[in-house]
C-alpha positions as CSV (number, residue, x, y, z in Angstrom):
1,M,18.9,22.3,-33.3
2,R,21.2,19.8,-31.6
3,Y,20.1,18.0,-28.4
4,R,22.5,15.9,-26.3
5,S,23.0,14.4,-22.9
6,F,25.0,11.6,-21.3
7,I,22.8,9.0,-23.1
8,Y,21.8,10.5,-26.4
9,D,23.0,12.9,-29.2
10,S,20.8,14.1,-32.0
11,D,23.9,14.5,-34.2
12,R,23.7,10.8,-34.8
13,W,20.8,11.6,-37.2
14,A,23.4,13.1,-39.6
15,G,24.1,9.6,-41.0
16,F,20.5,8.7,-41.5
17,R,19.1,8.5,-45.1
18,H,15.3,8.4,-45.0
19,R,13.0,6.4,-47.3
20,P,9.6,7.5,-48.3
21,G,7.1,6.1,-45.8
22,D,9.5,6.1,-42.8
23,I,7.9,6.7,-39.4
24,V,9.7,8.5,-36.6
25,I,8.2,8.0,-33.1
26,T,9.5,11.0,-31.1
27,T,8.5,11.6,-27.5
28,P,9.8,13.2,-24.3
29,P,11.1,10.4,-22.0
30,K,8.3,8.5,-20.2
31,C,5.4,9.6,-22.3
32,G,4.4,6.3,-23.9
33,T,7.4,5.7,-26.3
34,T,7.5,1.9,-25.9
35,W,3.7,1.7,-25.9
36,T,3.6,3.5,-29.2
37,Q,6.5,1.5,-30.7
38,N,4.6,-1.7,-29.9
39,I,1.4,-0.4,-31.5
40,V,3.2,0.8,-34.6
41,A,5.2,-2.4,-34.9
42,M,2.0,-4.4,-34.8
43,L,0.3,-2.2,-37.4
44,V,3.3,-2.2,-39.8
45,L,4.1,-5.9,-39.5
46,G,0.5,-7.1,-39.2
47,T,1.2,-9.3,-36.1
48,S,1.3,-9.1,-32.4
49,T,4.4,-11.3,-32.1
50,F,7.9,-10.4,-33.3
51,D,11.0,-12.4,-34.3
52,R,13.3,-10.0,-32.4
53,P,13.2,-7.3,-29.7
54,V,11.3,-4.1,-30.6
55,A,14.5,-2.2,-29.9
56,H,16.0,-3.8,-33.0
57,L,12.8,-3.5,-35.1
58,S,12.6,0.2,-34.0
59,P,16.0,1.3,-33.0
60,W,16.6,4.4,-30.8
61,L,18.9,6.2,-33.2
62,D,19.9,9.0,-30.8
63,Q,21.1,6.7,-28.1
64,V,24.9,6.6,-27.8
65,I,25.3,3.2,-26.1
66,R,24.8,1.2,-29.3
67,P,27.3,1.7,-32.2
68,L,25.8,4.0,-34.8
69,D,27.1,1.9,-37.8
70,E,25.3,-1.1,-36.3
71,V,22.0,0.9,-36.0
72,L,22.2,2.3,-39.5
73,G,23.1,-1.2,-40.8
74,D,20.0,-2.6,-39.2
75,L,17.9,0.2,-40.8
76,D,19.5,-0.3,-44.2
77,A,18.7,-4.0,-44.1
78,M,15.1,-3.6,-43.2
79,E,12.6,-4.6,-45.9
80,H,9.5,-3.6,-44.0
81,R,8.4,0.0,-43.5
82,R,10.8,1.5,-41.0
83,F,9.8,3.1,-37.7
84,I,12.5,4.7,-35.7
85,K,12.5,5.8,-32.0
86,S,13.7,9.2,-30.9
87,H,13.7,11.4,-27.8
88,T,14.7,14.4,-29.9
89,P,12.1,17.2,-30.5
90,I,11.0,17.7,-34.1
91,D,13.1,20.8,-34.5
92,G,16.2,18.6,-33.9
93,L,15.3,15.9,-36.4
94,P,15.8,15.7,-40.2
95,W,12.6,17.0,-41.7
96,S,10.9,15.5,-44.8
97,E,7.3,15.4,-46.0
98,E,8.0,11.8,-46.9
99,I,8.4,10.9,-43.2
100,T,5.5,10.7,-40.7
101,Y,6.3,11.9,-37.2
102,V,4.3,10.4,-34.4
103,V,4.6,12.6,-31.3
104,V,3.4,11.3,-28.0
105,L,2.8,13.5,-25.0
106,R,1.1,13.2,-21.6
107,D,0.4,15.3,-18.5
108,P,3.9,16.6,-17.6
109,R,3.3,15.8,-13.9
110,D,2.8,12.1,-14.8
111,A,5.9,12.2,-17.0
112,A,7.9,13.6,-14.0
113,V,6.7,10.8,-11.7
114,S,7.3,8.1,-14.3
115,W,10.8,9.4,-15.0
116,D,11.6,9.2,-11.3
117,H,10.7,5.5,-11.2
118,H,12.5,4.9,-14.4
119,A,15.8,6.5,-13.1
120,H,15.7,4.5,-9.9
121,N,15.3,1.2,-11.9
122,M,18.5,1.9,-14.0
123,D,21.8,0.2,-13.4
124,F,23.8,3.3,-13.8
125,E,27.2,1.5,-13.5
126,R,26.3,-0.7,-16.4
127,L,25.1,2.3,-18.4
128,V,28.4,4.2,-17.8
129,A,30.3,1.1,-18.9
130,L,28.3,0.8,-22.1
131,R,28.7,4.4,-22.9
132,A,32.5,4.3,-22.4
133,E,32.7,1.2,-24.6
134,V,30.6,2.6,-27.5
135,H,30.9,6.3,-27.4
136,G,33.8,7.1,-25.1
137,M,34.0,9.7,-22.4
138,D,36.0,12.5,-24.2
139,D,32.9,14.7,-24.4
140,L,32.0,14.7,-20.8
141,A,33.7,18.0,-20.1
142,E,31.2,19.6,-22.6
143,L,28.2,18.2,-20.8
144,P,26.6,19.7,-17.7
145,P,27.7,17.9,-14.6
146,M,25.3,15.3,-13.3
147,A,24.2,15.9,-9.7
148,P,23.4,12.9,-7.4
149,P,19.7,12.3,-7.1
150,L,17.8,14.1,-4.3
151,E,16.6,11.9,-1.4
152,D,13.0,13.3,-1.2
153,P,10.6,12.3,-4.0
154,Q,8.9,15.7,-3.8
155,D,12.2,17.4,-4.2
156,R,13.0,15.2,-7.2
157,F,9.6,16.1,-8.7
158,W,10.3,19.8,-8.4
159,S,13.8,19.4,-9.7
160,Y,12.3,17.8,-12.9
161,M,10.0,20.7,-13.3
162,T,12.3,23.6,-12.5
163,A,15.9,22.6,-13.4
164,R,17.2,24.5,-16.4
165,A,20.2,23.6,-18.5
166,P,23.0,26.1,-19.3
167,A,22.1,25.8,-23.0
168,P,19.0,24.5,-24.9
169,E,20.9,21.6,-26.4
170,F,21.3,20.1,-22.9
171,A,17.7,20.4,-22.0
172,S,16.3,17.6,-19.8
173,G,13.3,17.0,-17.6
174,F,10.4,19.4,-18.1
175,E,12.7,21.7,-20.2
176,L,13.1,19.0,-22.8
177,Y,9.5,18.1,-22.5
178,A,8.4,21.7,-23.2
179,R,10.6,21.9,-26.3
180,H,9.0,18.6,-27.6
181,A,5.5,19.9,-26.9
182,A,6.0,23.4,-28.4
183,A,7.7,22.1,-31.5
184,A,5.1,19.4,-32.1
185,W,2.2,21.8,-31.4
186,E,3.5,24.2,-33.9
187,R,3.4,21.5,-36.6
188,R,0.3,19.7,-35.4
189,L,-1.7,20.5,-38.5
190,D,0.9,19.2,-40.9
191,P,-0.4,16.1,-42.7
192,N,2.7,14.1,-41.7
193,V,2.6,14.9,-38.0
194,V,0.5,12.7,-35.8
195,L,-0.1,14.0,-32.2
196,V,-1.0,11.4,-29.7
197,H,-2.0,11.9,-26.0
198,Y,-1.3,9.2,-23.5
199,A,-4.7,9.7,-21.9
200,D,-6.4,8.9,-25.2
201,L,-4.5,5.6,-25.4
202,Q,-5.6,4.8,-21.8
203,Q,-9.3,5.8,-22.3
204,D,-9.9,4.4,-25.8
205,L,-7.0,2.2,-26.8
206,E,-8.7,0.6,-29.8
207,G,-10.0,3.9,-31.1
208,E,-6.7,5.6,-30.8
209,M,-4.9,2.6,-32.4
210,R,-7.3,2.8,-35.3
211,R,-6.7,6.6,-35.7
212,I,-2.9,6.0,-35.7
213,A,-3.4,3.3,-38.4
214,E,-5.5,5.6,-40.5
215,R,-2.9,8.4,-40.2
216,L,-0.2,6.0,-41.2
217,D,-2.3,4.7,-44.1
218,I,-2.3,1.2,-42.8
219,D,-5.3,-1.0,-43.3
220,A,-5.2,-3.7,-40.6
221,A,-7.4,-6.7,-41.2
222,E,-10.6,-6.3,-39.2
223,E,-10.4,-9.8,-37.7
224,R,-7.0,-9.0,-36.2
225,W,-8.1,-6.0,-34.2
226,P,-9.0,-7.8,-31.0
227,E,-5.6,-9.5,-30.9
228,L,-3.7,-6.3,-31.6
229,V,-5.6,-4.3,-29.0
230,E,-5.1,-7.0,-26.3
231,A,-1.4,-7.1,-27.1
232,A,-1.2,-3.4,-26.6
233,S,-2.7,-3.6,-23.1
234,F,-0.5,-2.8,-20.1
235,S,-0.7,-6.3,-18.7
236,S,0.3,-7.9,-22.0
237,M,3.2,-5.6,-22.5
238,K,4.5,-6.1,-19.0
239,A,4.3,-9.9,-19.5
240,R,6.5,-9.4,-22.7
241,A,9.0,-7.1,-21.1
242,D,11.9,-9.2,-22.5
243,V,10.8,-8.3,-26.1
244,L,9.5,-4.8,-25.6
245,V,11.8,-3.1,-23.1
246,P,14.6,-1.0,-24.6
247,N,18.1,-2.2,-23.8
248,A,16.6,-5.4,-22.5
249,G,19.1,-7.4,-20.4
250,Q,21.5,-4.5,-20.2
251,I,20.7,-1.6,-17.9
252,W,17.6,-2.4,-15.8
253,L,17.7,-3.6,-12.2
254,D,14.2,-5.1,-12.6
255,Q,13.2,-5.5,-16.3
256,P,9.4,-6.0,-15.9
257,A,9.4,-2.9,-13.6
258,F,10.1,-0.8,-16.6
259,F,6.3,-1.0,-17.0
260,H,5.6,0.6,-13.6
261,R,1.9,1.2,-13.4
262,G,0.7,2.5,-16.7
263,T,-1.7,4.9,-14.9
264,S,-2.2,8.6,-14.7
265,G,-2.6,10.9,-11.7
266,Q,0.3,9.4,-9.6
267,W,1.6,12.9,-9.1
268,R,-1.3,13.5,-6.7
269,E,0.7,11.4,-4.2
270,L,3.4,14.1,-4.3
271,I,1.8,17.5,-4.8
272,G,-1.5,18.9,-3.8
273,E,-3.7,22.0,-4.2
274,D,-1.2,24.1,-2.2
275,D,1.4,23.5,-4.9
276,A,-0.8,24.6,-7.8
277,D,0.7,28.1,-8.1
278,R,4.2,26.8,-8.0
279,Y,3.4,24.2,-10.7
280,Q,1.7,26.8,-12.9
281,Q,4.7,29.1,-12.6
282,A,7.1,26.3,-13.6
283,V,5.0,25.3,-16.6
284,G,4.3,28.9,-17.6
285,D,8.0,29.8,-17.7
286,L,8.4,27.5,-20.7
287,L,5.0,27.0,-22.3
288,A,2.6,30.0,-22.8
289,D,0.1,28.6,-25.3
290,E,-3.2,28.1,-23.3
291,E,-4.7,25.8,-25.9
292,L,-1.6,23.5,-25.7
293,L,-1.6,23.6,-21.9
294,S,-5.3,22.7,-21.8
295,W,-4.6,19.8,-24.2
296,L,-1.6,18.5,-22.2
297,H,-3.5,18.6,-18.9
298,R,-6.7,16.9,-20.2
299,P,-8.2,14.4,-17.7
């Protein structure tokens, strides 16, 4: 399955040659990607400080605003265990039992609100310029037209939940989220798939980090755990935005604001009990597995 948009294209994985032990961190946008990259980086490298931005330690291979040969060159030169970022659902990624896929999901209502803040912090003119320089614009006619953002935040929330692409490859918003969730849920019992919930990272950060380490077969030194857990806290990551934020110094109006609040339940500021039926309809149109839905909406 191919997935593509103005900013990413899963066809870029065609040039990827995996190594045994590779890790792919794949999430819908705004579901804890950077948080998980930071955690995995610390576990793999055994340190809470890095000699380069995490975006270069863990490149977003799908993203079209960095030359593909540069990304693949960085990956080829890596001597440590590799961990690659992706926003492509599992059914659009190269599959191998020698790769571990870490899939992170959260309450889709929180993902919608976080995406809204994310989009409003983006320097879109700079993003367009980078895309034109690296990828070109010849394919724009193939992509669905981008509508200007709606003024009302509630309208933007419902647009995220209900907008549908003309074809699955152009899925975005909740439609892309649902494809991520369904594909990961189907493979959740595979030994090389690690399913992570954002709420678990919030409620028991150390416990979830230890579970991830165990699933990745990484034995972190016991005396290092307090340091690693502290470095994975929201306040610590916000303070190190220049190292952790993707595309640092390029496309953000306010770089530390990339880490907005790091909390759940912000959707309650936009929708209430009167919207429950509308929300359930939007979710049920794309996801029918009650066990999955219960897991996604866990408190």
